N, C-alpha and C positions, 0 to 999 in steps of 0.2 A: 682870550676865552675860549675854549675848547668848543662850548656849545653855540657858541656865534659863527661856526664856520658850516658850509654847505649851502644849498639852494634853500633859499628864503629861512634866515634862521629866527624869526619874528615869530617861529610857528613855536619854537621850544620855550618861551617864555612865558611866565607864570599870570604875567597881567593878559597875554594872549589867549591863554590856554582859558581863563576864566572868563572870557567875553561874549559866550555862546549863550544864548537864552534856552537852548534845549536841556531840558534835564528831564529823561524820562519817568513815567510813572512805573510805580515797582512792580505791576504785572509783568512788563517788559522784561523778557531774558536774553535775547539774542536778536542782532540785527546783522543783515546781509545785504551787500551792495554788488549788484551786478552790472557791467560794465565793459566797455572794449579801450584796449588803448591807442587803436589806431587812430587815423585823422578823421575820423567821423564827426561831423557837423553836430548829430543829434545827441551825442555823448560827451561833448563838452561841458554841460553845466554838473555831469556827475563827475567827470575828472576832478573838476575845481570844486565840487563838494568833499572829494576822496581829499583831495590836498590840501585845502586849508580849512575846512569845517571838523572834517572827521576827526583831528585829534584832539580839538576842543569838545566835540561830544564823548568820545572816551575819557578825555580828565576829569569831567563832571558825570559819568556816569561809571565807576570801577567796577561796579557790581556785574554788567552788562556783558556780554559776548559780542565780540565784532570780527566780522570776516567781510573779504573782499574779495569776490570772483570776477578775474580778470578774461578778457577775450574769449567768452563762453558763451555769448548771447548776442543775438541780431540788435535785440532792443534795451536799453537801460532801465532796469527796478530794483526798487529796495522792497526786501522782505522782512517784518519784527516778529518773531514768534514770541506769542504770551507763555504766561505761565499755566493757563487751561488746555495747552497744546492745539491754539486757535495758530492762527497766520494772518497777518495783514500785507497786501501787497501793495507797493505805491508804483505807479508807472511815473517815470521820472523822463521820460522822451522828452526831450528839446526844451529842457527846463534851465533855469541857472541855479545856480548853487545856493542861490539866496531863496528863491520860490522855494526849494527842496525842505529848505530848514525851515522854512514857514509853514509847509504843511505838515512837518514831522511833530511842531509845534503845536499845530491847531490839533493833531489827531492823538497822537500819541503824547505829548508833554506836560508838565505839573504846569497850571496856571501861574501867573506871577502874584497871584495874593497868596495861594499857597506856598509858594518860594518863601515870601518875607515873613509868612507865620513861623514855617520852619527855622527861618535863620533867626528870628527874636526867640524862639524858643530854647534852640540849641546855644544861642548866647549868653541867657541867662543863667541857667543851671549849671552848664557844663565845667565851671570851674569850681573844683574844692576849697582853692585858695581864697576865695571871697566868702567875707563874713560881714557881719551886720544886721540884725535882724529887720531893723526899721528899713532896709531895702529892700527885703524879701529873701533874703539868704539862710540858709540852714542854722549858720552858727551865729552867736552874739559877739563872740572875742577869739582870737586865734590860742588861747588858751584854753580853750575848749577840746583842741585838737589833740589827741593822745600824744606823748613824746613831746611835748613844747613846754617851756616854762611856764610854772603855774602863773595865776595872774598877779602884776605886783600890787594892786588893792588889794589882794586877800594873803599873800605871803610878800614881804617886802625882799627886794633883791639886797642880794650882797654889796658891799658898798664899793668892792672894786668894780662892779659890773655897772655902776651907774657912770655916766656922761658928764656929771658935773664933779665930782671925784676925781676922776681918770682924767680930763682935759684940763682942771685948773688946778690941779695940784694940790686939792684938799684932804686934809689929813684928820678925819674927826675920830676922835676918841672912841674906843670900841666902849661901847654898853655892856654894862656887867650883868 
């Protein structure tokens, strides 16, 4: 498999990409990460964050623009630009990638309760193929959908469409 080659191919699997706890609030529009690639110890956590956690965050937040600036700053920091032209700065000097993710989740991330509510809401009503009013869906039967076969309770099906006639080779006499 081509996607399993290269450095740390686990980063390209959907199971790994879905494993991040960070989903930004809707007011976050741009996130920039500034760090150095050189062997400076206080940039190590940010390098790990960009390598391991940034692909996950990008996967979970497709509407947000992400930028990385390398070798342009003496100390690492993250800037998040909000929709009302405000900026939130994070000084991530000498922090591990897990500490960085936890700070971002606490400051600009959605809470676990909000994420669970959104998942339940999108799961219940998102599929138009669901039917059964007793379970809370919009339609009682599939026959209510335009272009479908009418309900067999109202309009009988032709005999050759019925499984009993077709599979067991019954030949009923045509009704006059």
